[in-house]
VEXMINU-867296 format. One line per 8 residues: number of its first residue (from 1); their letters; for each residue x, y, z of C-alpha. Coordinates in nm, 4 decimals, decimal comma, m for minus. Layout:
% residues N
NUM) a) X:Y:Z  ...
% end
This chain:
% residues 305
1) mskqthfl) 5,3722:9,6997:9,4526  5,1666:9,5960:9,1536  4,9055:9,8534:9,0553  4,5324:9,7849:9,0955  4,2600:9,9959:8,9359  4,0108:9,9462:9,2198  4,0116:9,8370:9,5857  3,7112:9,6037:9,6075
9) slnglspq) 3,8540:9,3223:9,8218  4,1898:9,1764:9,9229  4,1573:8,8960:9,6675  4,3615:9,0615:9,3955  4,6419:9,1827:9,6211  4,9663:8,9877:9,6559  5,1511:8,9510:9,9876  5,3942:9,2128:9,8568
17) ditglied) 5,1071:9,4528:9,7795  4,9654:9,4185:10,1301  5,3072:9,4559:10,2908  5,3693:9,7699:10,0844  5,0363:9,9208:10,1910  5,1125:9,8515:10,5574  5,4596:10,0067:10,5235  5,3079:10,3160:10,3631
25) airfkrek) 5,0462:10,3391:10,6394  5,3187:10,3229:10,9025  5,5050:10,6053:10,7321  5,1869:10,8142:10,7024  5,1307:10,7624:11,0743  5,4836:10,8653:11,1672  5,5252:11,1507:10,9202  5,2024:11,3423:10,8769
33) swcqdllv) 5,3712:11,5954:10,6478  5,4609:11,3198:10,3988  5,1054:11,3079:10,2681  4,9954:11,6714:10,2673  5,0320:11,7357:9,8928  4,9563:11,3935:9,7438  4,5943:11,4629:9,6453  4,6113:11,8342:9,5690
41) gmtvglif) 4,3506:11,9241:9,3078  4,1682:11,5896:9,3443  3,8089:11,5310:9,4546  3,6977:11,2019:9,6069  3,3263:11,1205:9,6301  3,1697:10,9192:9,9119  2,8432:10,7244:9,8786  2,7330:10,5635:10,2066
49) kkpstrtr) 2,4151:10,3553:10,2074  2,4912:10,2238:10,5580  2,5718:10,4138:10,8791  2,9394:10,4794:10,9432  3,1612:10,6494:11,1993  3,5192:10,5242:11,1582  3,5154:10,4590:10,7832  3,3474:10,7805:10,6787
57) vsfevain) 3,5326:11,0123:10,9162  3,8721:10,8514:10,8522  3,8277:10,8786:10,4753  3,7187:11,2420:10,4920  4,0067:11,3353:10,7227  4,2560:11,1363:10,5133  4,1458:11,3081:10,1917  4,1664:11,6518:10,3528
65) qmggsaln) 4,5063:11,5889:10,5128  4,6376:11,4701:10,1758  4,5358:11,7998:10,0153  4,2246:11,6743:9,8353  3,8538:11,7471:9,8677  3,5923:11,5029:9,9982  3,2433:11,5246:9,8501  2,9604:11,3484:10,0334
73) lspqelql) 2,6984:11,2119:9,7930  2,3800:11,1124:9,9758  2,2118:10,8181:9,7991  1,8747:10,9784:9,8687  1,9783:11,2949:9,6861  2,1248:11,1228:9,3813  1,9162:11,0136:9,0840  1,9890:10,6567:9,1959
81) srgepikd) 1,6981:10,7027:9,4359  1,4717:10,7579:9,1337  1,5901:10,4521:8,9489  1,8873:10,5739:8,7457  2,1027:10,2679:8,6601  2,4280:10,2262:8,8473  2,6144:10,2025:8,5173  2,4933:10,5503:8,4196
89) tsrilsry) 2,5736:10,7015:8,7585  2,9185:10,5415:8,7567  3,0063:10,6741:8,4121  2,8864:11,0254:8,4968  3,0671:11,0435:8,8303  3,3833:10,9250:8,6558  3,3714:11,2507:8,4532  3,3619:11,4641:8,7710
97) ldalvirt) 3,5618:11,2827:9,0385  3,9064:11,1300:9,0822  3,7885:10,8357:9,2976  3,4697:10,7072:9,4573  3,4345:10,5461:9,8016  3,1208:10,3330:9,8427  2,9585:10,1614:10,1428  2,6648:9,9485:10,0383
105) feqaeiee) 2,4988:9,6087:10,0769  2,5657:9,3746:9,7849  2,9174:9,3162:9,6558  2,7688:9,2871:9,3076  2,6612:9,6509:9,3289  3,0091:9,7857:9,3963  3,1481:9,5595:9,1251  2,8981:9,7084:8,8802
113) yanfstip) 3,0241:10,0560:8,9687  3,3777:9,9350:8,9003  3,2850:9,7749:8,5692  3,1592:10,1064:8,4300  3,4005:10,3422:8,6060  3,7136:10,5046:8,4692  3,8218:10,6143:8,8191  3,9182:10,3989:9,1197
121) iinaltde) 3,6307:10,2524:9,3233  3,7025:10,1792:9,6904  3,4979:9,9315:9,8919  3,4172:10,0994:10,2233  3,2153:9,7882:10,3254  2,9731:9,5478:10,1623  2,7921:9,2501:10,3095  3,0698:9,0303:10,1689
129) yhpcqila) 3,3965:9,2168:10,2325  3,5496:9,4919:10,4464  3,9012:9,5366:10,3028  3,9723:9,8820:10,4461  3,9046:9,7527:10,7974  4,1259:9,4476:10,7686  4,4147:9,6431:10,6193  4,4032:9,8678:10,9286
137) dmltiveh) 4,3809:9,5565:11,1470  4,6907:9,4062:10,9888  4,8700:9,7354:11,0487  4,7636:9,7166:11,4151  4,8896:9,3597:11,4528  5,2229:9,4503:11,2934  5,2581:9,7403:11,5367  5,1956:9,5185:11,8402
145) ktalnglk) 5,3454:9,1892:11,7209  5,6057:9,2989:11,4596  5,4662:9,0659:11,1902  5,1733:8,8352:11,1163  5,3876:8,5454:10,9991  5,3332:8,2455:11,2282  5,0769:8,4177:11,4515  4,7540:8,2432:11,5489
153) vaylgdsn) 4,4661:8,4814:11,4760  4,1354:8,3590:11,6200  3,8090:8,5149:11,5057  3,5042:8,4176:11,7125  3,1403:8,4759:11,6210  2,9350:8,4967:11,3053  3,0878:8,4577:10,9613  3,0513:8,7978:10,7979
161) nvsntimi) 3,2322:9,0552:10,5867  3,5011:9,1009:10,8532  3,5793:8,7314:10,8999  3,5644:8,6769:10,5220  3,8282:8,9423:10,4703  4,0441:8,8184:10,7580  4,0434:8,4732:10,5943  4,1570:8,6168:10,2627
169) gmpklgak) 4,4020:8,8826:10,3807  4,5878:8,7582:10,6864  4,7001:8,4166:10,5542  4,8746:8,6043:10,2727  5,1132:8,7354:10,5381  5,1634:8,3927:10,6963  4,9012:8,4053:10,9726  4,7341:8,0914:11,1064
177) vfigcpkg) 4,3685:8,1931:11,1036  4,1095:8,0087:11,3128  3,7391:8,0881:11,2637  3,5293:7,9773:11,5621  3,1579:7,9899:11,4830  2,8350:7,7982:11,5602  2,7132:7,5256:11,3279  2,5231:7,6760:11,0381
185) hepyekim) 2,7260:7,9960:11,0501  3,0384:7,8762:10,8727  3,1894:8,0775:10,5847  3,0509:8,0291:10,2354  3,2240:7,7752:10,0121  3,3501:8,0549:9,7864  3,5240:8,2216:10,0808  3,6803:7,8910:10,1818
193) iysqqaae) 3,8223:7,8507:9,8318  3,9620:8,2048:9,8306  4,1100:8,1580:10,1781  4,2887:7,8377:10,0814  4,4353:8,0141:9,7797  4,5504:8,2966:10,0079  4,7063:8,0485:10,2496  4,9018:7,8845:9,9697
201) egngsvvv) 5,0154:8,2251:9,8457  5,1456:8,3404:10,1829  5,2311:8,0154:10,3621  4,9517:8,0755:10,6114  4,6599:7,8527:10,7038  4,2850:7,8668:10,7715  4,0875:7,6404:11,0066  3,7122:7,6613:11,0692
209) tndpqeaa) 3,5877:7,5062:11,3915  3,2665:7,4979:11,5947  3,4729:7,4779:11,9150  3,5431:7,8273:12,0532  3,8038:7,6940:12,2956  3,9987:7,5314:12,0140  3,9991:7,8620:11,8288  4,1050:8,0686:12,1314
217) ryadvlyt) 4,3659:7,8329:12,2789  4,7206:7,9773:12,2526  4,5994:8,2528:12,0203  4,8155:8,5591:11,9651  4,5135:8,7611:11,8510  4,1486:8,7283:11,9561  3,9065:8,9077:11,7252  3,5300:8,9429:11,7263
225) dvwvsmgq) 3,2510:9,1459:11,5697  2,8821:9,1989:11,6378  2,6704:8,8858:11,6101  2,4076:9,0616:11,3991  2,5436:9,2771:11,1174  2,3843:9,5961:10,9849  2,0591:9,5325:10,8012  2,0190:9,1796:10,9376
233) dagqkeln) 1,7856:9,0352:11,1982  1,8220:8,7500:11,4449  1,5991:8,5938:11,7073  1,6968:8,5355:12,0698  1,7482:8,1637:12,0098  2,0010:8,2360:11,7367  2,1809:8,4867:11,9588  2,1973:8,2230:12,2355
241) dflpyqin) 2,3860:7,9979:11,9940  2,6681:8,2524:11,9982  2,7059:8,2812:12,3759  2,9943:8,0275:12,3963  3,1838:8,2451:12,1461  3,1754:8,5594:12,3599  3,5233:8,6982:12,4250  3,5263:8,7183:12,8032
249) gkllslak) 3,7826:8,6629:13,0750  3,7447:8,2846:13,0575  3,8024:8,2646:12,6823  4,0830:8,5204:12,7000  4,2590:8,3049:12,9620  4,3009:8,0318:12,6973  4,4983:8,2642:12,4700  4,8614:8,3605:12,5196
257) ldaivmhc) 4,9316:8,5975:12,8093  5,0340:8,8733:12,5694  4,7470:8,8144:12,3265  4,5799:9,1233:12,1857  4,2022:9,1586:12,1628  4,0483:9,3233:11,8574  3,7014:9,4437:11,7591  3,6223:9,6520:11,4509
265) lpahrgee) 3,3548:9,8474:11,6454  3,0850:9,9432:11,7170  3,0629:9,6782:11,9905  2,7585:9,5369:12,1648  2,9224:9,5164:12,5059  2,7909:9,2201:12,6994  2,7124:9,0257:12,3831  3,0100:8,9349:12,1618
273) itdevieg) 3,2609:9,0871:12,4073  3,2490:9,1876:12,7713  3,3115:9,5386:12,8958  3,5909:9,4007:13,1159  3,7828:9,2696:12,8146  3,7290:9,5627:12,5804  3,8553:9,7987:12,8518  4,1316:9,5608:12,9648
281) knsvvfdq) 4,5093:9,5627:12,9129  4,4917:9,3204:12,6183  4,2523:9,5367:12,4185  4,3819:9,7301:12,1167  4,0431:9,8263:11,9737  4,1114:10,1986:11,9829  4,4489:10,1534:11,8140  4,2524:9,9703:11,5428
289) aenrlhaq) 4,0116:10,2603:11,5133  4,2918:10,5165:11,4835  4,4709:10,3075:11,2254  4,1742:10,3314:10,9916  4,2946:10,6849:10,9123  4,6470:10,5764:10,8223  4,5278:10,2745:10,6240  4,2873:10,4906:10,4217
297) kailnyll) 4,5764:10,7220:10,3345  4,7783:10,4240:10,2127  4,4870:10,3066:9,9953  4,4314:10,6520:9,8454  4,8040:10,6909:9,7785  4,8164:10,3438:9,6188  4,5308:10,4217:9,3801  4,5785:10,7925:9,3073
305) a) 4,9068:10,9516:9,4050
% end
């Protein structure tokens, strides 16, 4: 694998880099003892401006199981809350820590941390990208389907950080990605450009459609996320626009019989996905959640060990 300084998105990773991370995650999952000394003597800081269950807990557990120490840094308790510039905070924390995991709103903010940091910065979620999640998702698909190459991966719902990252990451491993979303909720032009570059790099493809049935038909993977992301608001009329994109029994019946259903969680059951589907035999959402731990270990190993 080529070496990256930071883990801010999947843009800078080659297909070989992503494959290597997935292979490492699989080994970490199978051989827990393999990782126990990799971060001995290292301290990794965590700044979370948004709520988190899977990302925060999986990173803390991963750091501890790899022999390192996790240090939670509450934004309210840092001088950032009193107006200290990010560039100053980043340079100071670089003198104390070995890496910094950040969950925040604007992608520009995490990029500013990276610009002034001498330690690796890891994107634990921004409004634009969620690379840690999608790496774990690709691991999950590989476990259930052997490989992504040639698979139809259908994402249904609002264009957000999850769908953006799916569009950039999965085509690099040969997936045929379909984004089914209502009119006015298509991906930004910048994401379309990045996704086409990714498709060319990995012989995959990306299609955006307003027809949920077209997206779901003969899919190997059905994926969805909440219709309203953290920190955003939507009226009832806008939510009604998404109803045809709900992953329910009818939409699932259009996919292949052995299709897997994915959701990054937390789910609004009865909105973007029905309880019947999320608890059904096609659902792998809890495998996804577990795999966050193994993917985080692979990322930490890639950047630090």
